[in-house]
C-alpha positions as CSV (number, residue, x, y, z in Angstrom):
1,X,61.9,62.0,-124.1
2,X,63.9,62.2,-120.8
3,X,67.1,60.1,-120.4
4,X,67.0,57.6,-117.5
5,X,69.5,58.6,-114.6
6,X,71.6,55.9,-113.2
7,X,70.3,56.8,-109.8
8,X,66.5,56.0,-111.1
9,X,67.6,52.4,-112.2
10,X,67.0,49.6,-109.7
11,X,70.4,48.7,-108.1
12,X,71.5,45.1,-108.7
13,X,71.7,43.1,-105.5
14,X,75.2,42.4,-104.5
15,X,75.9,38.6,-104.5
16,X,79.1,37.0,-103.6
17,X,80.3,33.5,-104.2
18,X,83.1,32.0,-102.0
19,X,86.3,31.6,-104.1
20,X,85.0,34.1,-106.9
21,X,87.6,35.7,-108.8
22,X,88.2,39.2,-107.4
23,X,90.4,40.6,-110.1
24,X,87.6,42.5,-112.0
25,X,86.1,44.1,-108.8
26,X,86.8,47.7,-107.9
27,X,87.9,48.8,-104.4
28,X,84.3,49.9,-103.7
29,X,82.9,46.7,-104.9
30,X,85.3,44.8,-102.6
31,X,84.2,47.1,-99.8
32,X,80.6,46.4,-100.2
33,X,81.2,42.8,-100.4
34,X,83.4,42.9,-97.2
35,X,80.3,44.8,-95.6
36,X,77.9,42.0,-96.9
37,X,80.1,39.3,-95.4
38,X,80.2,41.1,-92.0
39,X,76.6,41.6,-91.9
40,X,75.9,37.9,-92.8
41,X,78.5,36.8,-90.0
42,X,76.5,39.0,-87.5
43,X,73.2,37.2,-88.7
44,X,74.6,33.9,-88.3
45,X,76.1,34.6,-84.9
46,X,72.6,36.0,-83.7
47,X,71.0,32.9,-84.9
48,X,73.6,30.7,-83.0
49,X,73.1,32.6,-80.0
50,X,69.3,32.3,-80.1
51,X,69.5,28.5,-80.7
52,X,71.8,28.1,-77.9
53,X,69.5,30.0,-75.4
54,X,66.5,27.7,-76.6
55,X,68.8,24.5,-76.2
56,X,69.7,25.8,-72.8
57,X,66.2,26.5,-71.8
58,X,65.2,23.0,-73.1
59,X,68.2,21.4,-71.2
60,X,67.1,23.0,-67.9
61,X,63.4,21.9,-68.5
62,X,64.4,18.4,-68.9
63,X,67.1,18.6,-66.5
64,X,70.0,17.3,-68.5
């Protein structure tokens, strides 16, 4: 019977909770979480820009 390689196992999705204890995380794990937060900030900013654009279009349509 073949041993299961670590690479073959499904990777656990990174989750971060604001205020979480960081003392048990490695530098690599912290780096992954920083990237996760940067990606989330980019996603939020893109959504805000889209909503502002729609709001501007609606304001122009209704001539506010």
